[in-house]
C-alpha positions in Angstrom: 10.3 -12.3 2.9 8.5 -12.0 -0.8 9.9 -13.9 -3.7 8.8 -13.3 -7.0 9.6 -15.6 -9.8 8.2 -14.9 -13.4 5.7 -13.4 -13.1 3.1 -12.5 -15.6 -0.1 -11.0 -16.3 -2.3 -10.7 -19.7 -5.6 -9.2 -20.2 -8.1 -10.1 -23.2 -8.8 -7.0 -24.9 -11.1 -6.8 -28.0 -10.2 -10.1 -28.4 -6.4 -10.0 -28.4 -4.0 -10.6 -25.6 -1.9 -8.1 -24.0 0.6 -8.6 -22.0 1.3 -6.0 -19.3 3.4 -7.6 -16.5 6.0 -9.2 -18.6 8.2 -11.5 -16.5 8.7 -9.7 -12.9 12.2 -11.5 -11.1 12.1 -9.7 -7.6 12.7 -10.5 -3.5 11.5 -7.8 -0.8 12.8 -8.3 2.6 10.9 -7.7 5.8 11.3 -4.3 6.4 12.4 -3.0 3.6 11.4 0.3 1.8 10.6 -0.1 -2.0 10.1 2.9 -4.7 8.5 1.3 -8.1 8.9 4.3 -10.6 7.7 4.7 -14.4 5.6 6.1 -16.8 1.9 5.8 -17.0 1.5 2.0 -18.4 4.4 0.9 -17.2 2.6 -2.0 -14.6 3.5 -0.1 -11.7 -0.7 -0.5 -10.4 -1.5 -4.0 -11.9 2.3 -5.2 -10.0 0.9 -3.5 -7.0 -2.8 -5.2 -6.9 -1.0 -9.1 -7.9 1.1 -8.0 -4.8 -1.6 -7.4 -2.4 -3.9 -10.3 -3.5 -6.7 -7.9 -5.1 -5.9 -9.9 -8.5 -4.6 -13.0 -9.8 -1.2 -13.1 -11.5 -1.6 -15.5 -14.9 1.5 -17.7 -14.5 4.6 -17.5 -12.3 4.5 -16.9 -8.6 4.6 -14.6 -5.0 5.8 -16.6 -2.0 4.8 -14.9 0.7 7.5 -16.4 3.6 7.9 -19.2 1.4 3.7 -19.4 0.4 2.3 -19.4 -2.9 -1.3 -17.6 -1.1 -2.4 -17.9 -4.6 -3.2 -21.5 -4.2 -5.8 -21.0 -1.5 -9.4 -20.5 -1.9 -10.8 -16.8 -1.8 -11.8 -16.6 1.2 -8.7 -17.5 2.6 -6.7 -15.3 0.4 -8.9 -12.5 1.8 -8.8 -12.9 5.4 -4.5 -12.8 4.6 -5.0 -9.5 2.8 -7.2 -8.5 5.5 -4.7 -9.4 8.1 -1.2 -9.1 6.8 -1.6 -6.2 3.9 -2.4 -2.8 4.4 -3.2 0.0 1.2 -2.9 3.3 0.5 -4.5 5.1 -2.2 -4.1 8.0 -4.5 -7.8 9.0 -3.2 -7.9 8.8 0.5 -11.5 7.5 0.4 -12.4 8.3 4.0 -16.2 8.2 4.9 -17.0 11.9 5.3 -20.1 11.3 8.0 -16.8 9.6 10.2 -14.0 11.2 12.4 -10.3 10.7 11.8 -10.6 9.0 14.7 -13.9 6.8 13.5 -12.9 6.2 10.1 -9.3 4.9 11.3 -10.9 2.6 13.7 -13.2 0.9 11.0 -11.1 -1.7 9.9 -10.5 -3.3 13.4 -14.3 -2.8 13.8 -15.3 -4.6 10.7 -13.0 -7.7 11.9 -15.0 -7.8 15.3 -12.2 -6.1 17.1 -14.0 -4.2 20.4 -14.7 -0.9 20.3 -11.9 0.4 23.0 -9.6 -1.5 21.5 -9.8 -0.4 18.4 -10.0 3.4 19.8 -7.0 3.1 22.0 -5.0 1.5 18.5 -6.5 4.3 16.2 -5.3 6.7 18.5 -2.0 5.8 18.5 -1.9 5.6 15.1 -3.5 9.1 14.6 -0.5 10.5 17.2 2.6 8.8 15.1 1.5 10.3 11.4 1.6 13.7 13.8 -2.5 14.4 14.2 -3.5 13.9 17.1 -5.0 16.9 17.5 -7.3 16.3 14.6 -8.9 13.1 15.9 -12.1 14.5 16.4 -12.0 15.9 12.7 -14.3 14.9 10.1 -12.5 14.9 7.0 -14.0 17.0 5.2 -12.3 19.5 8.2 -9.0 18.1 6.6 -6.4 19.5 4.6 -5.6 17.1 1.4 -2.1 15.6 3.3 -4.0 15.0 7.0 -6.6 12.5 5.0 -4.0 11.1 3.3 -2.1 10.7 6.7 -5.6 9.5 7.9 -5.4 6.4 5.2 -2.2 5.7 5.8 -3.6 5.5 10.1 -6.0 3.3 8.8 -3.8 0.6 6.4 -2.0 0.8 9.5 -5.3 -0.6 12.2 -4.8 -4.0 11.4 -1.2 -4.0 12.8 -0.5 -5.7 8.5 3.5 -6.6 7.6 3.1 -5.0 4.3 1.7 -1.8 3.2 1.3 -1.3 -0.8 0.7 2.9 -1.7 -0.4 3.6 -5.3 0.9 6.7 -6.1 0.0 8.2 -2.3 0.9 11.9 -2.9 -0.3 12.1 -6.1 -2.9 14.6 -5.9 -0.7 16.6 -3.3 1.5 19.9 -3.3 5.2 18.7 -3.2 5.1 19.9 0.8 2.4 17.5 1.5 3.4 15.4 0.0 6.8 15.3 2.0 5.6 15.2 4.7 2.6 12.2 3.8 6.2 10.7 2.8 8.0 11.1 6.1 4.8 9.4 8.3 5.0 6.4 6.1 8.7 6.2 6.0 8.5 6.8 9.9 6.5 4.3 10.0 8.2 1.6 8.3 11.4 2.2 10.2 9.4 2.1 13.7 6.8 -0.9 13.3 9.4 -2.8 10.7 6.9 -2.9 8.5 7.5 -3.6 4.5 6.5 -0.8 2.3 6.2 -0.8 -1.2 5.2 2.7 -3.5 4.7 3.2 -6.4 5.1 7.2 -7.2 6.1 9.4 -10.2 7.9 11.7 -7.4 11.8 10.6 -8.1 12.5 13.0 -5.2 10.1 11.1 -2.5 11.3 8.6 -3.8 15.2 8.4 -2.8 13.8 8.3 0.7 13.3 4.4 0.5 15.7 1.9 1.0 15.7 0.8 -2.8 14.2 1.9 -6.1 12.9 0.4 -9.2 12.8 1.6 -13.0 9.7 -0.3 -14.9 9.2 0.5 -18.2 7.1 -2.0 -21.1 6.0 -4.3 -18.1 9.7 -5.1 -17.3 12.2 -4.6 -14.4 14.6 -2.6 -16.8 16.6 -0.7 -13.7 16.9 -1.2 -9.6 18.7 0.7 -7.1 
């Protein structure tokens, strides 16, 4: 369970305070798939960065299973983020010199996982996203949708409880985007991973268990 209360985030620009998030109150259940919709500048990406502990709120609280991780020192927050949260961004950020399997393995290897264990786990994840036949291919040999599915597999390498995706289909055509969504939702259901997706794609958002509409830093609609 993620419990968010009176969450606010402001930035200072040219000596002026710009309030980007204006008092979010939200509960996200374990295993839920949540779509966050809204125009550019509504606060979606800022919220995702705070939820992923990449940034701190100005005020308010986010409790992960009753714990406010922002009370912890940065090293402990970073350890929590590496173990509990996976990220999928609009740009997949794959390393071009490595294969799909090696790119997926990377978080495990960085954390000290044995190479064979990392390879086995990465291979299973790539199979789950429909890429078992492409594991030896490098990013330049993969389509945009295949590259993004590798990024999804990589996000799950450390078996996180939460996956946060910021416009994961923003650079893909509608059919390819649908396949990426299906891969994420399949993993959400099979592994009971909490999935939060920022998107402009209302058609794909309908497949999520809940949808929130953001406007000017506030939640204005929920269904």
